[in-house]
C-alpha positions, 0 to 999 in steps of 0.5 A, a space after each residue: 841301433 836295432 833299438 832305434 828301428 823298432 822305435 822309429 817303427 812303433 812311432 810310424 805305426 801309432 801315427 798311422 793308427 791315430 790318422 786312420 781313427 781321426 779319419 774314421 770320427 771325421 767320416 762319422 761326424 759328416 755321415 752321423 746316425 742320428 734318429 737311430 731308434 726309429 731307423 732302426 726300427 723302420 727298417 725292420 719293420 719294412 725290410 729295407 737298409 738302414 742304411 739306404 735309409 740314413 743315405 737319403 735322410 741325409 742327402 735329404 735334410 742333413 738329418 733336420 727335422 724342422 726343413 721345408 723345400 721349396 715345394 712343400 716337403 717337410 722334415 727329414 726324409 722331406 715328405 709333401 704333404 699328398 706323400 703325408 697324407 697317403 701313406 697315413 691312410 694306408 697306416 689308417 692314423 687320423 693325422 699326422 706331423 711330417 715335422 715330427 722325426 718318428 712319423 717322417 721316418 715312418 713315413 718316409 721309409 714306408 713310402 720308400 718300400 713301397 717303391 722298392 716292392 713296387 719297382 724291384 729295384 732300389 735304384 729306382 725307387 730312389 729314383 721314384 722317391 726324388 722325381 715320382 712314379 709318373 715320370 719315372 714310370 713314362 721315362 721306363 714307358 718311353 726306354 729313357 731308362 732301363 726298368 732294372 735301373 742299370 742306366 739311370 744316368 740317363 735321367 733326365 730330370 738334372 736335379 734326379 739325377 744329380 741326387 740319385 747319384 748323390 744318394 747312392 753314394 751316401 748309401 755305400 758310405 753308410 754301409 762301408 762305415 757301420 
């Protein structure tokens, strides 16, 4: 009788462990860490949490380097040409290819780093990454959102509001998984 209880308990524990491993495997599949050599390199170089970069890439392109948005954003971190030109000039590059994963991750990370420095808040930086600095500056000036990023639920652009929420959720998941 005692042996049967021990065997039953062992089987239950094995099932629970198997379910947990399967769940982690599913999460790792849904939230991959592709291009880690570039993400980690530029996260360190520009002093940004690598999980925030993964969260942005996940939301922007789902790790597809060949995508274009309707607004002309390109690559993994969905950079528009004018941002690419601006960052390229900061880095001293004459030419650049926004579809190249390393270039796109370097430029996107540099741009995000610039935004974090400007706003001193990664949540506002994510907002500006999507809506543009001009919009964020205006919203802060008008009191629509606070400069500390504490009321981002008031972002007036529905697309940006949802974007920020999704990136923040992705960021939490990446931080817990990796």
